[in-house]
N, C-alpha and C positions, 0 to 999 in steps of 0.2 A: 518390277512386285516377283516376287519368288512366287515357288508352284507351291498349292493349299498341302499343308505339311499331312502325314500321314497320323490319321486322329481313331484309335478302335471305335464301332459301333459297340452298343448295346440289345439286351436282348432280343428286342424289340426293331433292333436294326435302328433306329436313331442314337444320330453323331452327335454330340453339342455343341459341337460348329458352326458343323452345315445349318444348325437349326436355328444359332445365335443369327448365321449369315443370312438364311433367311429371314428372321425377324428383322434384322434391321436394313435391311434392301426395302421392307414393306414400309414406306414413311407413312408417318403419325405421327404428328407434331399433335398435342392437346389438345380437343381430347379424341384420345383414340378409333380410326373408323372401322369399322367391320372384317376388314382384310386381313389387318396381322392379328385378329379374331377368329380367324377361320385359319392361319396355319396351326393357334395355339388347341383350337378342336381336334383338327385330323391329327395329331402328334399324342392325343389323349383318349382317343377315340377307337382307338387301333390300339390303344392297351389296357382298351376295357373299362375305360371312367365315364359314365353316367356325364354328358356335359352338358347344364344348360347353361342358355344366351341370356340376359336380359335387357333390358334399358330403362335407365330411369334419366327422367327431363325436368326436374322440380325448383330448378336452374332456366330450362325454358330452353336446353339444348339439349338430348338429345346423347346420353351417353352410352356405349357402352357399356357391357361387362361380361364376368363367364363364370361360373362355378362349378367345379369338375372333383366327383369323387370316385370312393371305391375302394371294396371290405368293412368290414364293419367291428367293432368293440374298441378297441382303443382308439386315439381320430386323432392324430397328427392332419393341422393345416399350414402348406404352403401359399402366401398373399407377396403377389408383387406387383407391377404396371407393366404394358407394355405403352402407352402414349413416352413421348418425349420430348424436351424443348423443341425452340426451334434451331437451327445451326448455325445460326450466322449466314455473315457472307462464306458461301461455298465455294468462295475463289477462295476465298485464307486457307483452306483447306490441300493437304497431301495430295490426301484425295477424298477423291466425291466423300457426303460428310453421311450418300446413304449406299454406298458403293460394296459395304462390309468386305474392303481389300484387304487381304494379307500381304507382308511386309515380315519377310522373315518369321521371330513368333509374335508381331502385334496384330491383332485384330484391330483394323479401322471402325470409325464407326458412328452415326449418336446413337446412345444408348447400349454403345456396347460396356459402360460399366454401368452407367443406369437407367435403364434396369436387365436390359434386352438378354443383355448374355448368361446373369442370373436365374432369369427366368428361361432360359434353355439347358441350364443346367439341372436344375429345382424338375425341369419334364422329366429330362434324359432318367434324372436319378430316381422319379419314383413310380417310370414306367419297367426300369429293371426288377425295382421290390415289385410292381405289381407279377412281375416273371417265376417271383423268385417261388411265387402260393407261402410268402409268411404270411403271420398272424396282423391285425386291425387295421385301420379304417387312413387311407392319403386323402389329402382335399387340395383344391386348388381356387384359393380366392385375385383373381386375375379382376385387374382394373385397366376403363380407360380414360381416366379423369386425377390421377392424383399430382401431375407440373404443374396440373391448371387449377378451377377454383374447391377442385378437391369435394363438390358440395352428392355429385351425382355417382359416387365411387365404390368406395368398401365401404366408406359406413353404411349405406343402405345396405350395402351387400353384403355384409358379413351381418348384418338384423337377421336379414332373407335367410341367412343358413342359419343361423344359430337356433334360428324358430321351428328346423328342422333335425336338428338331435344338437349333443352336444359336442362341442370340439374340447378337445383336452388341451391342446396347444398350439400356437400355430410360432413360424418361422416367418419371418418377415427377408426378400433376401435384397434386400438396402445393400449401396458398397461401403462396405464399415471399417474393412480393413484402410489400412495404413500404409505401410511400408510392405511390408508382406505378409500375403495372406493368411487371412485366417490370426492376425494379430491383437485383432477388438472384437469381441462384438460388445451389441448394445444391450443393455437391459434397462431401460427407462429413457425418457427425454424432459427435455424442461417444456414448459410449456408456452405460447405466443401470444403477446395479444399487443396489438396495433390501435391508434386512434391519431385522429387528427384535429389542431388544436386551434380554431378559428380566433382571433384577437381583434374587434371591431371599434373602432374609432372615428375620430370625423377630418373627412380630406379637406386641405387648404395649402395658403401657401407658404415655405416655407419661412420667405419675410416679414408673416403675420402669421405664428407660429401661434402666438393667444387666444387667435379666432379657428383657431384646430387642436384638433385629440391624436399623437400619430400611434399604434396600434403597435409599435419596433419596438420602443424601451422593455416594454411588457412581453411581446415576449421573446424577450433574448431573458430577462429574466426568470420569465417559465421554463427555457430549458436551461438555464444554469441548477433553479432546483430540479428540474427531472435529471436531471444527469447525475445528483447526488446518490451515491455509493445504497442501496438496497437493502444486501444484507450480505456477510461476511462466506457462505456459503456453507455448506453441512459436508460428513463424511463422503456421503455418496452424489453431493452434486454441485458444481462450481455456480463463486455466487452468479446470484444474478444481475443479469447486464440486459443496460438499458441505453440503444443511440436514439439519436435526433437524425432520421435520414430526409432533410428537406426542412427546411427555412424559406417559404417562395412569397412573395412581395407584389411580383406582376404590377413594378412600376420605373417606365423608361423613363421618367422626367425629371430632370434634377433637382429641378423646383420648386416638384408638389408634397406635400405629406401625405401619403398615402391613408386611402381610407379601412383598410384592414390590410391584415398577414394572416398566413395559415401554416402552423408548426405538425410535423410530421412524424411518428416517434413507432420503434417499435423496443421489445420487452422480452426475450427469452428469462424466462424465472422457476427458480428451483422449489421445490414443495414445501419450502416456508411457507412461502405464499399459494392458499386457494385464491381464484380469481379472484371473488369477492370482494375477498379483504384485500388484495392487490391493487384494485380498481380504486378503492375509496381511497387507500395512499394515495396514487397520481391526480384523485381527485383533488384529494388537499396539497397535494405540489402546487395543481393552477393557478389551484384559486379562483378565484370570483372577477376579475381585473379590478382596477383603478376605476377611479371617478371620468366618466366619461365615455367606462369603456365597457365592452360585453366580452364574455366568453363561450364560448361553445367548444362542446367535445363532440364528434364524431367517434365513434368507437366500432370495427368493424368487425365483422363476425370471427367468431372464437369456439374452436373446439376443445375447450377444454384445459386444466393445467397440468401440472408436471407430475408423472408418474414413475415408477418401478416396481420393475418381475422380480415377487418376493420367492415365485418358487423353486428352490436352489436345486430340487431334484432332475429340473428344466435345465437350467443353468447346468448344472454337473453331469451330466447328460450331450450337452450340445458343445462343453468345452471340452471335453474327455473325446467324442468324434473329432474334434477340429484337430485335437493334437497328437493322435491316431490321423491325421491322412495326411497334416502339414508341417508336423514337429514342432508346429510354432503352438506354445501355449497365450492362448486368446485372454485380454485384459478385458474383463468387464465395466464397461462404461456408463454412461449414460446423457453424453455430449454433443455435439452438435444441434443441426437446426432440429424439424420437426419430419416425420413420417408419417404412414398412416398406420403406423403398430400406435397412434393415437386415439383412435377408433377399433383395433381391432383387442386391446385391455381389459376393453368397457363386456368381454365373453368370455375371455381365454386368459391365461398366462400368454408373452410371446416377447418371445426374442431375436436380435436382427443381426443375419449373419451376412457379408455379402462383397463380394470383387475390392478391389485396393481404388480406389474414388479418385485416383489426386489428378484426371482428366475431367472428370464429368462438367458434364453443359457447359464445356469449352471448344474451342475449335482444335481437332484435331483428338478429338474423345478416343481412348482407345484400350485395350484391354491383352492381357497376356493370353495366349493359347494354349501356352504350356499351363498359361495356370489356371484357366475356363477349366481343365481336366479334370486339376486337384481338387478344382468349386465344385465337381461336380461326384469326386468321389469323395467330398464332403459331405452332400448333402445326404449323399446316398446313407452313409455312416449313423449321419445324425437321425434320418429315420429309422433304423432298427434298435439308433440307443435308444430315442424317445419310444419309440413303441414299447420295445420290452423292461424299462425303468419301473 
């Protein structure tokens, strides 16, 4: 492994690489425990941020969260998470998943891309701003429950923060870049909806099919109807997409017609579909089953539909700051999966921008050390651009 490269610290002595390594080395598989928040709190308090730690447990498992703020006036929030997905087999990694090892220009570790590297960069950028004495207010909305159920994290935290003062804009540090740092920002997200469809018939012997009612043909027919295209997309969104993620019969026998089977699906939908309208369309396609069959649909919890940020001044400010620091003009998109921006958009305009995400959630997740430095500069420029726009 190469020696740690030179990396300049900011006015408060904070170095984004050192901070990212400390965060990565603190194991925080979702939901994140208090230890990783101790690091965040220490860094922000040293720069004069007022830090509030809180725990929400509506789902039965206590979840750590943190809100920090400094200044007054126009208010920019940074949002992120310090929980990570499980690393899988540690033996499959080139370097231990929580070692934060450096090899050349590469920082290895679970969370290096998603998104402890970005959290470190945001903190260093914000503490540098605080040392400058520039006007405005900068806050942090940090959760330990983004990769999991996402029930007791950003949703209640941003609501709590908004009750205590207006937030004018928010930057979410998810890894939005694709090939080059800065090539993509997210100005919206598709909605997500999931359900399990169970068809129940009557079990019987395959040689006496007239005495049984198989659910399998109806499950196949439902799958075919669900997979019919929903729309052709819009100028801002790709076509809605439904995927069958499993069809489960749980029948190990060769001579038994099963009693029941379950189909599970997820649909990522655009702004042509309000959630209620989409649900009605899907129920229409599922239907009620044929003679001797019962159909039950169990919907999973949903967190709203598609959205798009329409604050042109915010988008222009973020775009200009990224161009100035990376030399890349970002494409503003609405693709990809869901994020905690879906909670934040109810309180203020939100744009997502972060590291290249080509190894997130993978074995050997890693990020570029030099790009971490550039990301820090980009976040610093975004603060100035947004607070003076």
